[in-house]
VOPAGU-2260 file (C-alpha; in pm, 1 decimal, decimal comma):
REM VOPAGU-2260
SITE   aa  ch    i         X         Y         Z
SITE  MET   A    0    5670,6    2186,8    2817,5
SITE  SER   A    1    5876,2    2188,3    2502,6
SITE  ALA   A    2    5985,5    2391,1    2203,2
SITE  ALA   A    3    6195,6    2145,8    2014,9
SITE  GLY   A    4    6115,2    2212,3    1652,2
SITE  GLY   A    5    6092,5    1961,5    1371,2
SITE  SER   A    6    6317,3    1715,9    1190,2
SITE  ARG   A    7    6389,3    1826,1     834,9
SITE  SER   A    8    6736,6    1671,1     809,5
SITE  ARG   A    9    6843,8    1356,7     989,0
SITE  ASN   A   10    7216,6    1435,7     976,1
SITE  ALA   A   11    7210,6    1812,2    1024,6
SITE  THR   A   12    7319,4    1792,1    1389,6
SITE  GLU   A   13    7582,0    1518,7    1376,8
SITE  SER   A   14    7856,6    1773,2    1443,6
SITE  LEU   A   15    7697,8    1861,3    1779,2
SITE  VAL   A   16    7814,5    1694,5    2097,9
SITE  LEU   A   17    7558,3    1556,8    2343,8
SITE  ARG   A   18    7691,8    1584,8    2696,3
SITE  ARG   A   19    7517,8    1396,6    2975,1
SITE  ALA   A   20    7509,0    1582,7    3303,7
SITE  ALA   A   21    7623,2    1270,9    3488,1
SITE  ASP   A   22    7951,3    1284,5    3294,7
SITE  VAL   A   23    8045,0    1647,0    3357,1
SITE  LYS   A   24    8288,5    1735,0    3631,5
SITE  GLU   A   25    8159,7    1765,3    3985,0
SITE  GLY   A   26    8005,6    2103,7    4055,4
SITE  ALA   A   27    7914,2    2171,6    3692,5
SITE  GLY   A   28    7545,9    2089,2    3745,0
SITE  ARG   A   29    7460,6    2447,9    3833,6
SITE  ALA   A   30    7611,2    2584,6    3510,8
SITE  THR   A   31    7437,4    2311,9    3307,9
SITE  ALA   A   32    7100,0    2392,6    3465,3
SITE  GLU   A   33    7145,6    2765,6    3411,4
SITE  ALA   A   34    7236,3    2710,1    3045,8
SITE  ALA   A   35    6926,0    2492,9    3002,5
SITE  SER   A   36    6707,8    2758,6    3167,1
SITE  ARG   A   37    6833,9    3019,1    2919,9
SITE  ILE   A   38    6750,8    2784,5    2631,9
SITE  ILE   A   39    6394,5    2749,9    2767,0
SITE  THR   A   40    6349,0    3127,9    2774,6
SITE  ALA   A   41    6481,3    3175,6    2420,4
SITE  ALA   A   42    6277,9    2889,8    2274,1
SITE  LEU   A   43    5949,4    2987,3    2441,3
SITE  SER   A   44    5994,3    3355,1    2352,6
SITE  ASP   A   45    6045,0    3262,6    1988,2
SITE  LEU   A   46    5741,3    3033,2    1985,3
SITE  SER   A   47    5518,2    3299,1    2144,7
SITE  THR   A   48    5634,3    3569,9    1903,2
SITE  ARG   A   49    5580,4    3350,7    1596,7
SITE  GLN   A   50    5226,1    3278,8    1712,7
SITE  GLY   A   51    5141,0    3644,2    1771,5
SITE  ARG   A   52    5143,2    3625,3    2151,1
SITE  ALA   A   53    5342,7    3837,8    2393,7
SITE  PRO   A   54    5703,8    3716,4    2427,9
SITE  PHE   A   55    5764,1    3472,5    2709,4
SITE  SER   A   56    5896,6    3656,8    3011,9
SITE  ALA   A   57    6054,1    3507,6    3323,6
SITE  PRO   A   58    6330,5    3596,9    3568,3
SITE  GLU   A   59    6676,1    3486,2    3461,8
SITE  GLY   A   60    6738,4    3128,4    3569,2
SITE  HIS   A   61    6370,4    3072,9    3650,4
SITE  ALA   A   62    6391,0    2698,2    3581,4
SITE  ALA   A   63    6748,7    2640,4    3698,8
SITE  ALA   A   64    6669,1    2518,3    4051,3
SITE  ALA   A   65    6425,1    2252,6    3930,0
SITE  LEU   A   66    6664,2    2143,9    3655,8
SITE  ARG   A   67    6948,3    2111,2    3908,1
SITE  HIS   A   68    6723,0    1874,3    4101,9
SITE  VAL   A   69    6663,2    1670,2    3786,3
SITE  ILE   A   70    7038,2    1659,4    3722,8
SITE  GLU   A   71    7106,7    1544,9    4079,0
SITE  THR   A   72    6855,4    1259,6    4064,1
SITE  ASP   A   73    6871,9    1165,7    3692,8
SITE  GLY   A   74    7193,6    1313,0    3554,5
SITE  ALA   A   75    7245,2    1022,8    3314,3
SITE  ARG   A   76    6925,3    1125,3    3135,4
SITE  PHE   A   77    6998,0    1499,0    3122,1
SITE  CYS   A   78    7151,2    1565,7    2778,7
SITE  LEU   A   79    7292,4    1903,6    2675,7
SITE  ALA   A   80    7363,4    1964,6    2305,0
SITE  CYS   A   81    7673,5    2174,4    2249,5
SITE  ASP   A   82    7810,3    2351,7    1942,0
SITE  GLY   A   83    8166,2    2392,7    2063,8
SITE  GLU   A   84    8128,2    2563,9    2401,4
SITE  ARG   A   85    7781,1    2697,9    2325,2
SITE  SER   A   86    7475,8    2515,3    2461,5
SITE  VAL   A   87    7203,8    2498,3    2193,6
SITE  GLY   A   88    6949,4    2248,2    2328,4
SITE  PHE   A   89    6872,2    1999,6    2601,8
SITE  GLY   A   90    6653,3    1702,6    2681,5
SITE  ALA   A   91    6593,8    1569,7    3032,1
SITE  GLY   A   92    6439,6    1245,5    3153,5
SITE  LEU   A   93    6324,4    1177,4    3508,9
SITE  VAL   A   94    6247,7     827,8    3640,5
SITE  ARG   A   95    6049,2     740,2    3952,3
SITE  GLY   A   96    6003,6     363,5    3960,9
SITE  ALA   A   97    5789,1     260,8    3663,2
SITE  PHE   A   98    5700,2     626,0    3595,4
SITE  SER   A   99    5917,5     822,2    3352,7
SITE  TYR   A  100    5882,3    1188,7    3261,4
SITE  CYS   A  101    6038,8    1421,2    3007,2
SITE  ALA   A  102    6137,0    1708,8    3235,5
SITE  GLY   A  103    6228,3    1934,5    2943,6
SITE  LEU   A  104    6300,8    1935,7    2570,2
SITE  PHE   A  105    6406,6    2270,1    2425,6
SITE  VAL   A  106    6621,6    2381,9    2132,6
SITE  LEU   A  107    6741,2    2733,0    2041,6
SITE  PRO   A  108    6538,7    2877,3    1751,7
SITE  GLU   A  109    6827,6    2873,1    1503,2
SITE  TRP   A  110    6881,2    2500,6    1565,6
SITE  GLN   A  111    6518,3    2395,7    1535,3
SITE  GLY   A  112    6399,3    2198,8    1234,8
SITE  ARG   A  113    6723,9    1999,6    1204,7
SITE  GLY   A  114    6635,7    1685,3    1398,1
SITE  LEU   A  115    6804,0    1793,5    1720,1
SITE  GLY   A  116    6481,4    1773,9    1922,0
SITE  ARG   A  117    6428,0    1413,2    1814,1
SITE  ARG   A  118    6788,7    1325,6    1895,1
SITE  LEU   A  119    6768,4    1478,2    2243,6
SITE  PHE   A  120    6428,6    1324,1    2315,5
SITE  GLU   A  121    6544,7     975,7    2222,7
SITE  ALA   A  122    6859,9    1012,7    2433,6
SITE  ALA   A  123    6673,5    1136,8    2741,1
SITE  LEU   A  124    6401,0     871,4    2727,9
SITE  GLU   A  125    6605,6     582,0    2590,4
SITE  GLY   A  126    6451,3     250,0    2694,0
SITE  LEU   A  127    6143,9     417,5    2846,0
SITE  PRO   A  128    5880,9     347,8    2947,6
SITE  VAL   A  129    5980,4      24,6    3113,8
SITE  PRO   A  130    5746,3    -272,1    3054,6
SITE  GLY   A  131    5423,3    -205,0    3239,0
SITE  GLY   A  132    5527,0     154,4    3309,2
SITE  VAL   A  133    5424,5     489,8    3170,6
SITE  ALA   A  134    5610,2     777,4    3003,3
SITE  ALA   A  135    5464,6    1128,0    3034,1
SITE  LEU   A  136    5538,9    1493,6    2964,1
SITE  THR   A  137    5375,1    1832,4    2938,9
SITE  SER   A  138    5361,5    2020,3    2612,3
SITE  SER   A  139    5186,0    2311,9    2446,9
SITE  ALA   A  140    4886,6    2265,0    2221,6
SITE  ALA   A  141    5033,7    2552,0    2019,3
SITE  ASN   A  142    5336,1    2342,1    1919,2
SITE  PRO   A  143    5210,5    2077,4    1672,4
SITE  ILE   A  144    5559,4    1982,9    1553,9
SITE  ALA   A  145    5674,7    1881,0    1901,7
SITE  ASN   A  146    5346,4    1702,2    1970,0
SITE  GLY   A  147    5387,4    1508,5    1648,6
SITE  LEU   A  148    5734,5    1399,5    1763,8
SITE  TYR   A  149    5591,2    1269,5    2090,5
SITE  ALA   A  150    5303,5    1091,2    1917,5
SITE  ARG   A  151    5544,4     911,8    1684,7
SITE  HIS   A  152    5711,9     780,9    2000,9
SITE  GLY   A  153    5382,8     661,0    2145,2
SITE  ILE   A  154    5315,3     953,5    2382,2
SITE  TYR   A  155    4974,5    1106,1    2316,1
SITE  PRO   A  156    4771,6    1398,3    2456,8
SITE  GLN   A  157    4561,7    1283,0    2752,6
SITE  HIS   A  158    4440,3    1600,7    2926,4
SITE  ALA   A  159    4433,2    1977,4    2880,3
SITE  LEU   A  160    4641,2    2185,2    3123,1
SITE  LEU   A  161    4520,5    2533,9    3215,0
SITE  VAL   A  162    4752,8    2794,4    3364,4
SITE  LEU   A  163    4514,4    3007,5    3569,5
SITE  ARG   A  164    4622,3    3332,9    3735,7
SITE  GLY   A  165    4425,8    3557,0    3964,0
SITE  PRO   A  166    4392,1    3728,8    4303,5
SITE  ALA   A  167    4507,2    3500,4    4585,4
SITE  ALA   A  168    4291,6    3678,2    4843,2
SITE  ALA   A  169    3975,9    3608,6    4640,4
SITE  VAL   A  170    4025,5    3232,0    4677,1
SITE  SER   A  171    4086,6    3218,5    5050,0
SITE  GLY   A  172    3811,4    3144,8    5298,6
SITE  SER   A  173    3558,4    2863,1    5323,8
SITE  PRO   A  174    3196,1    2898,8    5216,6
SITE  PRO   A  175    2959,6    2994,9    5500,9
SITE  GLY   A  176    2863,4    2696,2    5714,2
SITE  HIS   A  177    3140,7    2475,0    5579,0
SITE  ALA   A  178    3232,4    2221,4    5849,5
SITE  HIS   A  179    3475,7    1989,3    5675,2
SITE  VAL   A  180    3797,9    2188,3    5668,2
SITE  PRO   A  181    4090,4    1947,4    5718,3
SITE  ASP   A  182    4359,7    2011,5    5977,5
SITE  ALA   A  183    4691,1    2136,4    5837,0
SITE  GLU   A  184    5044,1    2091,8    5970,4
SITE  PRO   A  185    5380,1    2189,9    5814,1
SITE  ILE   A  186    5535,9    1905,3    5616,2
SITE  GLU   A  187    5848,3    1752,7    5768,3
SITE  VAL   A  188    6077,7    1466,6    5670,1
SITE  ALA   A  189    5894,1    1251,7    5925,2
SITE  HIS   A  190    5586,7    1270,3    5699,2
SITE  LEU   A  191    5751,9    1105,9    5397,1
SITE  ASN   A  192    5575,9     771,3    5445,2
SITE  GLU   A  193    5237,4     941,3    5456,3
SITE  LEU   A  194    5322,8    1150,2    5149,9
SITE  ARG   A  195    5428,4     832,6    4969,3
SITE  GLY   A  196    5091,9     674,9    5048,9
SITE  ILE   A  197    4904,1     972,1    4904,8
SITE  ASP   A  198    5116,8     974,6    4589,6
SITE  GLU   A  199    5069,9     603,8    4528,1
SITE  VAL   A  200    4691,3     650,7    4536,3
SITE  VAL   A  201    4676,5     976,7    4337,2
SITE  LEU   A  202    4970,1     943,0    4095,9
SITE  GLY   A  203    5056,1     575,8    4106,2
SITE  PHE   A  204    5423,4     614,2    4198,4
SITE  ASP   A  205    5660,1     709,8    4480,3
SITE  ARG   A  206    5813,3    1055,6    4440,9
SITE  THR   A  207    6009,1    1077,9    4764,8
SITE  PRO   A  208    6315,1    1241,4    4596,4
SITE  ASP   A  209    6092,4    1526,2    4480,2
SITE  HIS   A  210    5937,9    1577,7    4823,6
SITE  LEU   A  211    6287,4    1601,6    4969,5
SITE  TRP   A  212    6366,1    1873,0    4715,6
SITE  PHE   A  213    6043,3    2061,6    4790,4
SITE  LEU   A  214    6128,4    2042,4    5162,0
SITE  SER   A  215    6476,9    2185,4    5098,8
SITE  ARG   A  216    6329,3    2525,3    5002,0
SITE  PRO   A  217    6243,6    2714,9    5323,2
SITE  LEU   A  218    6079,2    3003,1    5135,8
SITE  HIS   A  219    5825,6    2763,6    4979,5
SITE  PRO   A  220    5657,8    2570,3    5261,3
SITE  GLY   A  221    5422,4    2276,0    5236,3
SITE  TRP   A  222    5143,2    2132,9    5449,9
SITE  LEU   A  223    5006,4    1788,6    5522,0
SITE  PHE   A  224    4629,4    1781,3    5567,1
SITE  ARG   A  225    4447,4    1544,1    5802,3
SITE  ARG   A  226    4091,3    1455,7    5879,4
SITE  ARG   A  227    4029,7    1270,3    6205,7
SITE  GLY   A  228    4402,8    1205,6    6222,5
SITE  ARG   A  229    4432,4    1046,8    5877,8
SITE  ALA   A  230    4650,9    1208,9    5611,3
SITE  ILE   A  231    4422,0    1305,0    5322,2
SITE  GLY   A  232    4638,1    1539,3    5113,0
SITE  TYR   A  233    4932,0    1775,5    5080,6
SITE  ALA   A  234    5013,3    2107,5    4919,3
SITE  TYR   A  235    5319,8    2323,3    4856,8
SITE  LEU   A  236    5378,0    2685,2    4767,7
SITE  GLY   A  237    5623,5    2771,8    4492,8
SITE  GLY   A  238    5564,7    2488,3    4247,9
SITE  ASP   A  239    5884,6    2380,6    4076,0
SITE  GLY   A  240    5974,2    2743,8    4000,3
SITE  THR   A  241    5889,7    2735,7    3630,8
SITE  GLU   A  242    5563,8    2931,3    3670,4
SITE  GLY   A  243    5714,2    3218,8    3867,9
SITE  ALA   A  244    5623,5    3389,0    4195,3
SITE  GLY   A  245    5288,3    3300,7    4348,7
SITE  SER   A  246    5283,6    2945,4    4215,7
SITE  VAL   A  247    5077,4    2685,3    4397,9
SITE  GLY   A  248    5161,5    2315,1    4373,0
SITE  PRO   A  249    5194,8    2033,9    4372,2
SITE  VAL   A  250    4864,2    1965,1    4545,0
SITE  ALA   A  251    4729,3    1612,1    4592,4
SITE  THR   A  252    4424,5    1492,7    4783,9
SITE  LEU   A  253    4282,2    1144,2    4823,7
SITE  ARG   A  254    3935,5    1272,1    4732,9
SITE  PRO   A  255    3844,8    1524,6    4461,3
SITE  GLY   A  256    3611,5    1695,4    4705,4
SITE  ASP   A  257    3903,8    1808,5    4922,7
SITE  GLN   A  258    4073,2    2001,7    4643,2
SITE  ALA   A  259    3865,3    2314,8    4702,5
SITE  GLU   A  260    3941,9    2345,9    5073,7
SITE  VAL   A  261    4311,2    2272,2    5033,0
SITE  LEU   A  262    4331,2    2527,8    4751,6
SITE  ARG   A  263    4158,4    2789,1    4967,8
SITE  PHE   A  264    4405,4    2720,8    5249,2
SITE  VAL   A  265    4718,6    2764,2    5037,0
SITE  ALA   A  266    4573,4    3073,0    4865,1
SITE  ALA   A  267    4521,4    3226,8    5208,9
SITE  GLU   A  268    4882,6    3144,6    5297,2
SITE  LEU   A  269    4998,8    3315,3    4978,5
SITE  ALA   A  270    4793,7    3624,5    5052,4
SITE  ALA   A  271    4921,8    3635,6    5411,7
SITE  ARG   A  272    5275,9    3643,8    5270,9
SITE  GLY   A  273    5194,7    3950,6    5062,8
SITE  GLN   A  274    5161,7    3765,5    4731,1
SITE  GLU   A  275    4871,8    3925,6    4544,7
SITE  VAL   A  276    4862,5    3698,3    4238,7
SITE  ALA   A  277    4844,2    3318,3    4249,8
SITE  THR   A  278    4930,0    3086,2    3960,6
SITE  VAL   A  279    4786,9    2734,2    3942,2
SITE  VAL   A  280    4844,9    2466,8    3675,1
SITE  VAL   A  281    4512,9    2281,1    3660,1
SITE  PRO   A  282    4450,4    1956,2    3469,1
SITE  GLY   A  283    4120,4    1961,6    3283,1
SITE  PRO   A  284    3964,4    1680,4    3491,7
SITE  ASN   A  285    4013,9    1876,4    3816,7
SITE  LEU   A  286    3674,0    2041,3    3806,5
SITE  ALA   A  287    3674,4    2120,0    4180,0
SITE  ALA   A  288    3985,2    2338,8    4148,1
SITE  GLN   A  289    3861,0    2493,7    3824,7
SITE  ARG   A  290    3531,5    2591,6    3986,8
SITE  VAL   A  291    3699,1    2761,2    4282,7
SITE  LEU   A  292    3942,9    2954,1    4064,1
SITE  TRP   A  293    3698,5    3066,8    3795,7
SITE  GLU   A  294    3454,6    3186,8    4064,4
SITE  ALA   A  295    3739,9    3381,2    4229,0
SITE  GLY   A  296    3803,3    3573,8    3907,7
SITE  PHE   A  297    4105,5    3383,7    3779,6
SITE  ALA   A  298    4184,4    3405,8    3408,6
SITE  PHE   A  299    4335,4    3167,6    3159,2
SITE  GLU   A  300    4681,1    3275,6    3045,8
SITE  GLY   A  301    4886,8    3166,8    2747,5
SITE  ALA   A  302    4838,5    2869,9    2520,1
SITE  THR   A  303    4657,5    2559,2    2640,3
SITE  GLY   A  304    4895,3    2301,6    2776,5
SITE  LEU   A  305    4875,2    1928,6    2721,7
SITE  LEU   A  306    4953,2    1645,4    2955,9
SITE  CYS   A  307    5074,7    1365,9    2728,7
SITE  ALA   A  308    5141,2    1004,0    2821,1
SITE  SER   A  309    5196,9     660,4    2674,9
SITE  ARG   A  310    4877,4     544,4    2847,9
SITE  PRO   A  311    4623,4     685,3    3094,8
SITE  PHE   A  312    4759,0     715,3    3448,9
SITE  ALA   A  313    4698,7     900,7    3775,5
SITE  ARG   A  314    4383,7    1065,3    3907,2
SITE  PHE   A  315    4404,8    1416,4    3773,9
SITE  ASP   A  316    4067,4    1514,3    3919,1
SITE  ARG   A  317    4250,9    1546,8    4253,5
SITE  TYR   A  318    4594,1    1680,7    4156,1
SITE  LEU   A  319    4750,0    2018,4    4068,1
SITE  LEU   A  320    5088,8    2023,3    3898,6
SITE  ALA   A  321    5410,2    2169,5    4036,1
SITE  GLY   A  322    5501,5    2295,4    3688,6
SITE  ASP   A  323    5667,7    2167,3    3374,2
SITE  SER   A  324    5999,1    2035,0    3504,3
SITE  ILE   A  325    5882,6    1810,1    3788,2
SITE  MET   A  326    5504,5    1774,0    3732,4
């Protein structure tokens, strides 16, 4: 999501230096990602407070791992705004074939309203989307200034995003008499071709670099689901880290009807690991996941999110997001 502020003065940030992560010295990606994660926390806390909600709270560096992945794959589109040695904002673009995504756009509160958000956004997504492609991002419905910036660049709200939290154990288990539970096996590198096939049907693009990153985190396993030997979906625990402990996602299934069973499976895995609370980022069209979670006593938390894009894409009735940084 974003908290980039407005654009009251076109030249108010000319003294700032925009540093692209691809240009910094080797090994500096970790420090860049950690600085960006701190900016996210400060910007979201300020936005929540101004709107009368509880301040945003997250462990230090909560988004750093995902942002390091973005830097490693798309460092030329990761722009950090610096006032001397102090990092005051960042914008990050991620490209997967014809799909492009704003993986983050955040500015410290004291630098908002000066045009820095626009400058970072245009640097991160320069030349995107490519002809025939799509540009997308997640945002907050509670941030009309940022959403206006995106709309002026041709990226419009497409779907609501609901962050639902609730008891993991209440989701697990199939309904009595259910006979269509798919087989599950731990995801391995050997499954990348099958994962690519699922993504091309559900999302419309190949996200192999992201699967490799998900697979690099042993504490956050994933599963490939089969029915009669055919791969029909996948799911990971942990999300991209931006939603905290107990996150579920990404989850993709070839059919909307398989979302419920896959969600029950991963919720049971969470509960078996001692995680009492699960967090799921649900697109509005995914009614199957919504139904399971609402019936299990999950509650809506925070402001409504928005999935914005330059045109309709993907089948969000059969997908659950990893989070804000990687989608």
